[in-house]
C-alpha positions in Angstrom: 105.6 112.5 30.8 107.4 114.9 33.1 106.1 117.0 35.9 108.1 120.2 36.6 108.9 120.9 40.3 108.5 124.5 39.4 104.8 123.9 38.9 104.2 122.9 42.5 102.6 125.5 44.8 105.0 128.0 46.4 104.7 128.8 50.2 106.7 132.0 50.7 105.9 132.2 54.4 108.0 129.2 55.0 111.1 131.2 54.1 110.4 133.3 57.2 109.8 130.4 59.5 112.4 128.8 61.6 112.2 125.2 60.8 112.4 122.6 63.5 114.8 119.7 63.2 111.7 117.4 62.8 110.2 119.5 60.0 113.6 119.6 58.2 113.9 115.8 58.3 110.4 115.4 57.1 111.0 117.7 54.2 114.2 115.8 53.2 112.3 112.5 53.5 109.5 113.5 51.1 111.9 115.0 48.7 110.4 115.9 45.3 107.0 114.3 46.0 105.0 117.4 46.5 107.7 119.7 48.1 107.5 123.3 47.0 110.7 125.1 45.8 110.3 127.5 48.7 110.3 124.7 51.3 113.3 123.1 49.5 115.1 126.5 49.6 114.2 126.9 53.2 115.6 123.5 54.1 118.9 124.4 52.4 119.0 127.8 54.0 118.7 126.3 57.4 121.8 124.2 56.7 120.1 120.9 57.4 121.1 119.5 54.0 124.7 120.7 54.3 127.0 118.2 52.6 128.8 116.0 55.2 131.8 115.7 52.9 133.0 118.9 51.2 135.5 117.5 48.7 134.4 114.7 46.5 136.8 112.7 44.3 135.0 111.6 41.1 136.8 109.2 38.8 136.4 109.5 35.0 137.6 107.8 31.9 138.8 110.0 29.0 135.5 110.1 27.0 133.3 112.9 25.8 130.5 111.8 28.2 132.6 112.7 31.3 131.7 116.3 30.4 129.0 117.1 32.9 131.2 115.9 35.8 134.1 118.0 34.5 132.0 121.1 33.7 130.4 121.0 37.2 133.8 121.5 38.6 135.3 123.9 36.0 132.3 126.2 36.0 132.1 126.2 39.8 128.5 124.8 39.8 129.6 122.4 42.5 130.3 125.3 44.9 126.8 126.5 44.6 125.7 123.2 46.3 128.4 123.3 48.9 130.8 120.8 47.5 134.1 120.7 45.6 134.2 118.1 42.9 137.7 116.8 42.2 137.7 115.0 38.8 140.3 112.2 38.8 141.4 110.7 35.5 141.5 107.0 35.4 143.1 104.5 32.9 140.5 101.8 32.7 137.1 100.7 33.8 138.7 98.0 35.9 140.7 100.6 37.7 137.5 102.7 38.3 135.8 99.6 39.7 138.7 98.8 42.1 139.0 102.4 43.4 135.2 102.7 43.9 135.1 99.4 45.9 138.1 100.2 48.1 137.1 103.9 48.7 139.9 105.6 46.8 137.2 107.3 44.7 134.0 108.7 46.2 132.0 108.4 43.0 132.7 107.8 39.3 131.5 108.6 35.8 130.9 104.9 35.2 129.2 102.2 33.0 125.8 101.2 34.1 126.6 97.6 33.6 129.8 97.9 35.7 127.8 99.2 38.7 125.2 96.4 38.3 128.0 93.8 37.8 129.8 94.8 41.0 126.5 94.7 42.9 125.8 91.2 41.6 129.4 90.0 42.0 129.8 89.3 38.3 132.3 92.1 37.6 134.8 91.5 40.4 134.4 91.7 44.2 130.8 91.9 45.2 129.8 95.1 46.9 126.5 96.9 47.2 126.4 99.8 44.8 124.3 102.9 43.9 123.4 104.8 40.7 122.7 108.4 41.6 121.8 109.6 38.1 122.2 108.9 34.4 124.9 111.2 32.9 124.1 111.0 29.2 122.0 109.4 26.4 123.4 108.1 23.1 126.8 109.0 21.6 128.6 105.7 21.3 129.4 103.8 18.1 130.5 100.4 16.7 133.6 100.9 14.5 134.8 98.4 11.9 138.3 98.4 10.5 138.9 100.1 7.2 140.4 96.8 5.9 137.1 95.1 6.8 135.1 97.8 5.1 137.2 97.4 2.0 135.9 93.8 1.8 132.3 95.1 1.9 131.6 94.9 5.7 130.0 98.3 6.4 127.0 97.4 8.5 125.5 94.5 10.4 124.0 92.6 7.4 127.2 92.9 5.3 129.4 92.1 8.2 127.5 88.8 8.7 128.0 88.0 5.0 131.7 88.7 5.0 132.3 86.8 8.2 130.3 83.8 6.9 132.4 83.8 3.7 135.8 84.4 5.3 135.7 81.7 7.9 138.6 83.2 9.9 138.6 84.3 13.6 137.2 87.8 14.0 138.1 89.9 17.0 136.0 92.6 18.5 136.7 94.8 21.5 134.5 96.2 24.2 135.5 98.2 27.3 134.3 96.1 30.2 132.7 92.6 30.3 129.4 93.7 32.0 129.4 97.2 30.7 127.4 99.2 28.2 129.7 98.8 25.2 129.8 95.0 25.6 126.0 94.9 25.7 125.6 97.2 22.7 128.2 95.1 20.7 126.6 91.8 21.7 123.0 93.0 21.0 124.0 94.4 17.5 126.0 91.3 16.4 123.2 89.0 17.6 120.5 91.0 15.8 122.3 90.0 12.5 122.8 86.4 13.4 126.4 86.7 14.6 127.0 85.0 17.9 129.4 87.1 19.9 130.7 84.1 21.8 130.7 81.4 19.1 131.4 83.4 15.9 134.0 85.9 17.3 136.7 86.5 19.8 135.8 89.3 22.2 138.5 91.2 24.0 138.5 94.0 26.6 140.4 97.2 25.8 140.4 100.6 27.7 138.6 103.3 25.7 141.7 105.5 25.0 143.6 102.5 23.6 141.0 101.4 21.1 142.3 103.4 18.1 145.9 102.5 18.6 145.0 98.8 18.9 143.0 98.9 15.7 145.8 100.7 13.9 148.2 97.8 14.6 145.5 95.2 13.6 144.6 93.8 17.0 140.8 93.9 16.3 138.4 94.0 13.4 135.9 96.2 15.3 135.2 97.8 18.6 132.4 99.5 20.5 133.4 102.5 22.6 132.3 106.0 23.5 133.3 109.2 21.7 135.6 110.7 20.7 137.3 107.4 19.8 134.8 106.4 17.1 135.3 109.6 15.3 139.0 109.6 16.0 139.3 106.3 14.0 137.6 107.9 11.0 139.9 111.0 11.3 142.9 108.7 11.4 141.7 106.7 8.4 141.7 103.4 10.1 138.0 102.7 10.7 134.4 103.4 9.7 131.2 103.8 11.8 129.0 100.7 11.1 126.3 101.8 13.5 125.7 104.4 16.3 124.4 103.1 19.6 121.4 105.5 19.3 120.4 103.4 16.3 120.6 100.3 18.4 118.5 101.9 21.2 117.4 105.5 20.8 118.0 107.5 24.0 119.7 104.6 25.7 121.3 105.0 29.2 125.0 105.3 28.9 127.2 106.5 31.8 125.9 106.7 35.3 127.1 108.7 38.3 127.9 105.7 40.4 129.1 105.1 44.0 128.8 102.6 46.7 125.7 102.0 48.8 127.9 102.7 51.9 128.7 106.2 50.6 125.1 107.1 50.1 124.2 105.9 53.6 127.1 107.8 55.2 127.0 110.9 53.1 123.4 111.3 51.8 123.5 115.1 51.6 126.8 115.0 49.8 125.4 112.6 47.2 122.4 114.8 46.8 124.5 118.0 46.3 126.8 116.4 43.8 123.9 115.0 41.8 122.2 118.4 41.7 125.4 120.1 40.6 125.9 117.6 37.7 122.3 117.8 36.6 122.8 121.6 36.4 126.1 121.1 34.5 124.4 118.9 32.0 121.6 121.5 31.5 124.3 124.1 30.9 126.0 121.9 28.2 122.7 121.3 26.3 121.7 125.0 26.5 123.3 125.9 23.1 126.1 125.9 20.6 128.4 128.2 22.5 128.2 126.1 25.6 128.8 122.8 23.6 131.9 124.4 22.0 133.3 125.6 25.3 132.7 122.1 26.7 134.5 120.5 23.8 137.5 122.9 24.2 137.6 122.1 27.9 137.4 118.3 27.9 139.7 118.0 24.9 142.5 119.3 27.2 145.3 116.9 28.2 143.9 116.8 31.7 140.7 115.2 30.5 140.3 113.4 27.2 143.6 114.5 25.6 142.6 114.8 22.0 141.9 117.5 19.4 138.8 119.7 19.8 137.6 118.7 16.3 137.5 115.1 17.4 134.9 116.0 20.0 132.9 119.0 18.7 131.4 117.5 15.5 129.5 114.5 17.0 128.5 116.5 20.1 126.6 118.7 17.7 125.1 115.7 15.8 127.3 116.2 12.7 128.2 112.6 11.7 130.3 111.0 9.0 130.9 107.3 8.6 134.3 107.3 7.0 132.9 106.2 3.6 131.7 109.5 2.3 128.3 109.6 4.0 127.5 112.5 6.2 124.3 113.2 8.2 122.9 115.3 11.0 121.7 113.0 13.8 119.0 114.5 16.1 119.7 111.7 18.6 123.3 112.7 19.3 124.8 112.7 22.8 122.6 114.6 25.2 123.4 115.5 28.8 120.0 117.0 29.9 117.5 117.3 27.0 114.9 119.2 28.9 115.2 116.9 31.9 114.7 113.6 30.2 118.3 112.3 30.4 119.2 112.2 34.0 116.5 110.3 35.8 117.8 106.8 36.9 114.9 104.7 35.4 114.4 101.4 37.1 113.7 99.8 33.7 117.1 101.0 32.4 119.0 99.1 35.1 116.8 96.0 34.7 117.6 95.9 31.0 121.3 95.3 31.8 120.4 92.5 34.1 118.3 90.8 31.3 121.3 91.0 29.1 123.7 89.7 31.8 121.3 86.7 32.1 121.1 86.3 28.3 124.9 86.0 28.0 125.4 83.8 31.0 127.0 86.5 33.2 124.3 85.6 35.9 123.2 82.0 36.0 119.7 82.3 37.5 117.1 84.9 37.0 117.7 87.7 39.6 115.0 89.8 41.3 115.2 92.3 38.4 112.9 95.0 39.9 114.1 94.5 43.5 117.8 94.9 42.5 117.1 98.0 40.4 115.3 99.5 43.4 118.3 98.8 45.6 120.8 100.3 43.2 119.0 103.2 41.6 118.6 106.1 44.0 115.3 107.4 42.7 114.2 109.3 45.8 117.5 110.9 46.2 117.5 111.9 42.6 114.1 113.5 42.9 115.4 115.6 45.8 118.5 116.6 43.8 116.2 117.6 40.9 114.2 119.7 43.2 117.3 121.5 44.3 118.4 122.0 40.7 114.8 123.0 39.8 114.4 120.6 36.9 111.5 118.3 35.9 111.2 114.6 36.7 109.3 111.9 35.0 106.0 110.6 36.5 107.0 107.0 36.2 110.2 105.1 37.0 109.8 102.8 34.0 109.9 103.6 30.3 109.4 101.8 27.0 111.9 101.6 24.1 112.1 99.8 20.8 115.5 98.2 19.9 117.2 97.8 16.6 115.6 94.4 16.1 112.1 95.7 16.6 111.7 94.2 20.1 110.1 96.5 22.7 111.6 96.7 26.2 109.3 98.2 28.9 110.5 96.3 32.1 107.1 94.7 32.7 108.2 91.1 32.3 112.0 90.9 32.5 112.2 87.2 32.9 110.2 86.6 29.7 112.2 89.2 27.9 115.5 87.7 28.9 114.4 84.2 27.7 113.0 85.5 24.4 116.4 85.7 22.5 117.3 82.8 20.3 120.9 84.0 20.2 122.1 83.6 23.8 124.8 81.9 26.0 123.1 78.5 25.7 123.0 78.7 21.9 126.8 79.0 21.8 127.1 75.3 22.7 
């Protein structure tokens, strides 16, 4: 359930009052927890929340779900909040990681699991990290090669049968070892009895290189964000076996990530950028015309570098699987969805930790909730949502049912992580 910040009582007299430094700091500290829009406006008007850093370099990978970062810049929404977003195109998630850690990038459109992996030291150099917001729900897919589909492998169950009969080495690609695509791929394969570490070879390939690698036969399947799943269908080399929203409806996907140091040093900047990107996501989801303009913008060479029709079909929920089936998917990629997309749920971050434990990426059970509280900037997000005048959920945990029927709600992460029969230990 969501509570709209617009429903809180308005105190117009505050707009006429000169706020003391102490009252300003108190207002910032309490954030969205009971602050009226008038007080929030007054705080901004006094300049107390002025961004410390005016230009913010945000790295992105050429994927449709970089759109809210790009559109916040292109539409000038960032300037409304006193910052200038400079989108910076990156070649790989490993490159994004390195540039975040060394400070070349201020923030990034980034995989949730990458942020958690860096924080835990399982995805490269260990550094305290922060998730400012979730950028999108849904909109990824697992693609199988057309050659594999011709043998009858078109979904999880038939893939398991074909692999069992074929007895050769199968290769599947994901985009980063601790990232979302790796976790969706592993979870889906395991749900059908395919052990991702024992029954297959898993490789890492940057998103824009997936289609080219499948074309030359380097993998049997891959999990990646759009538009590359649809691009494989357009090019006649792959089929969609499953969408990630069918693995976990309304799953977290990309985050707006940064380092904990950046948030400590530039809290007002972090808040302003978050508010701008929330508003950009709201603009994208507002209607067909906006979605089409977004598709035309991000298809450009400066961003995703593909044809508009590779982007605009699935962004509208118009799906085809490459085998003649078409459908309208109500759970397509969303950037705002009436405020439900962007909140950095603690349970979302905890889920990635449970999967990292499941697959042996962390050896001992971590402090699931404690780490999520360190990384996910819930209070800062609420303040940004107040500035953007959008609703926030009442709770920082949510419940979801996965493709295998198992419910995840964050209440007992240790038990959940230990509940899977297919795991790192079962590969022995």
